N, C-alpha and C positions, 0 to 999 in steps of 0.2 A: 409362422410355426406356432403351434400351441405351446404355451409356457408349462402348463401342468395338465397331464392326462391322468384322470382318476378312473380306475377300473373297478366297478362295483358301485351300486346306487342304494345301498342300505344306509343305516344310521351313520356308520363310520365314513362311508364314501361321501355322503352329503355334508357331514361335518367338515371333512377335509376340503371339500369344494368351497364351502363358505369361508373357511380360514384362508385358503389360497387366494380367493377373490378379494378378501379384505386386504391382502398384501399387493393388490393391483396386478395380479397375474391373470393372464388369459386362460380360463379353465374350461375343460371339456370333461364330462362324465360319460364313460362308456359302460353300457349295461346290457346284459343278455335279455332283460325284461324291462318293465317300466318301474320307476322308483316306488310307486305306491303298491307294487306287487312284490317288492323285495321281502326276503325272509324275515327281516326285522319286524314286520307287522305281526308276526306270530308270537313275539315276546310279550307275554301278558302280565306276569307277576309284578315286575317293578325293577328298580335299580338300588343297590345297597350303597349307602353313604353315611358317614358319621357327620350329621349336620349339627347336632346339639350334644355336647360332651358331658351331659349331666351324669349319665350312668354308662358311658361308653367311651371308647378312644380309638384312634386310628390303629394303634398297636394291636388291640383286641380284634379289630376288623381284619387286619393282616393275618393274624393267627387263625381266625375262623376260616378265612378264604383258603389258606394254605392247607389246613386240615381237611376241608371239604373237597380238595383236589386229590385226596389220598397222598398228599405230599409229593405229587408228581409235577406240579407246576413250578415255574421259575419264581423263586421268592422275591427276587429283585423287581421283576415285572409286577408282581402282586403289590409290592410296596409302592411303586409308582402309581398304580391304579387307585389304591386306597387313599393315598395322600392327595390325589387330584380329584377324588370323587365329589367332595363338597363343592369345589369350584365348578365342576362340570354340571352338577344339579342346579346350582344357582344361575349358571349361564343358560341352561335349557329353560329354566323358569323365566329368565329375562326376555327370551325371544318368543315366549308365548305358549310353551307346553302347559296344558291345563292339569297340573298335578292336583290331586285331592288336597283339600286344606283342612286345618283344624278350626275350631270355633274362634280362635284368635288370629286366624288368617296365616298361620305358619304352614309350611309344606307338611302334609300328614305323612306319617311313617307307620309301618306295621312289621310284625315278625314274618319272615318268609324264608324258605329254602334252608331250614336247619340253623339259622343264625341264633346266637345266644342273646342278642340284643335287638331292640326295635330300631331298625335302620333302613327298611325298604321303602323307598319313595315310589309312588304309584299313581296311575291315572285310571281309576276304576279297574276293570280287568282287561284293558287294551292299551297298556303303557307304550309298547313298541309302536303300535299304529299311530298313536297321538304324537309321539316324538317324531316319527318319520314324516308325517303329514306337515308338522310345523316346520321341520327343516326344509322340506320340499317347497313350501310356500316362500321361505326365505331365499332359497336358490332362485326361484322364479323372479322375485323382487330384485335380485342382484344380477339378473340377465345371464345366469350361468347356462351354458349350452349343454344339451343332453343328446347323446347318440344312443337311442334305445334300440332294442332288438339287434344288438351287435355282440357276437360271441367271440371272445378272445381265442385266437388260434395259437399264437406264438409271440415270444419276445424277440426283438431284433437286437442281437448282441454284436458290438464292435469294440475291439480293444478292451475287452472285459467290462464294458459298460453297456447298459441298456439304452438304446437311442430311439426306440420306437416299438410298435407292435403291428401284427397283422390280425385282422378281425373279419369275421364273416357277417355281412349284412344279411340277416335272416330274411327280411322282407323282400329284398331285391335278389338274393341268392348270389351275391358277388363278394369276392374277397377284397378288402381295402387295406392299404398300408398307411400308417400314421407315424410321422417322426416328431419327437417331442423333446423339450429340454429336460423335463422331469416327469417321472411316472410313479404313481402311488397305486400299488396293488393291494386290494382288500379282500381277505379271506379269513375263515375261522382257523385259529391255530397260532403257531409261533412265527416270529420273523424269519423269513427264509430268503428274501431277495431284496436287493437295493441297487439302484443305479446312482452311485456316489451321492446318495442322500438318504432319506429315511423311508421306511415302508410301514404301513399300518395294515394289519390283517384281521378281518372280522367277518367272515361269512363264507362258508364253504362253496367253492365254485369249481368249474371244470379246469380252472387255471392252476389248481394245486400241484399236480404232478409236473406241469410245464415249468413253473417257477422253481420247484425243487430240483428238477433236472439241470436247469441252468446253473445253479449254485453247486451242483455236484452232490447234493444231499436229498434224501427223502425224509420229510418231516411229517409225523403223525400226531394228531391230537384227538385222543379218545376214538380212534378209528378201529373198526372191527378187524380181527385177525384176517378175515377173508379179504377185506378191502386193502389191508396192508400188504398182503402177499400178492394181490393183484397188481399193486404198484411195483413191487420188486420184480414181478414176472415180466414187466416191460423190458427189463434189462437182463434177466436171468432165465435160462431155459429150465424150468422146474415143473414137476408134476406133483400136485398137492392132494392129499386125502385128509379128511377130518373124521374123528371118531364120532362126534355128535355135534348138535347145534350149539351146545354150551361153549365148546371150543371155538366154533366158527365165529361166535359173537363176542369173544373176549375183546375188551377195549384196550387198544395199544396206544401209548403216548411215548414219543421219543424222536430222536433225530439221528439218522444213520447215513453213512456214506453209501452211495449206490454200489460201490465196490466192496462193501464190508458186510455182505449178507451173512457170512458165518458169525460175525459178531452179534448180529441180530438174533440168530438162532440160539446162540449161547445165552443170551439175555432172557429168553422165554422161560426156561425152567426156574431160573433164579428169581425173576420178578413176578411172573404170572402163573407159576406152577403148571406149566404146560410141558409135557414130555415130547421130545422130537426124535423120531426115528429117521435116519438119513441113509439112503442107499443110492449112490451116484446122484442122479437128478430127481430121484423119487423121495418125497417127504411125507411123513405121516405124523399127525398131531393128536396127542391124548391129553385129557385133563387129569392131572395126578390127584 
């Protein structure tokens, strides 16, 4: 049996694979594509971290990040990220990520993404690609197994724990079943599923609604109103109309029970200034 199955081969997935392998676990990475094709390669600008506290601090980094999220993000999660950013950058540097350097060979930083301070570490204009390739090289050196072109279909739940997955082998056109001691599911957004351990989420995949359904919640992270209602419509018989494209593309962030659709509708006018007209199963949305 596989000790650790990691679903997703972006930066977070490969990092999880390396760390699990370092703990002498038998690791398999399941990916709908190939690691070097993962969405992480599109991240160009860099990574924010307070490396040198001459004119900056972790507290300022936390406040900048929270404000940049329109105060929608979980501040405890932001705190963990910012406090560990320095160690993460130095670890990436130690395994060979070619960060740009200063004249005295320190990791170079620049302003980016509306930050008040100079704290963005970068590798020219293809930071994500360089990090991902470096991590993939390390995975190969550590003989980590990859199951590429495998699309996650479902999580196998037994006694309220996830014991495995079913996945479509895209190349062969067959469905496979895999039972595992521990599963780490990686997608963009908030923590939504765990099989009596931890879960890391960093890269939007087709697994989003599956994992949310298993936990009994729908979780949205800057998802458009249309996409949000598409998810709800899996469980609710609703007919939706939009006044204009501005309403359609409103970014929604939050976590709602799949049985609490009315709570979601009540939140729209208060948080997003969207007026909702409800008539039985017909809904119409306006931008106030």
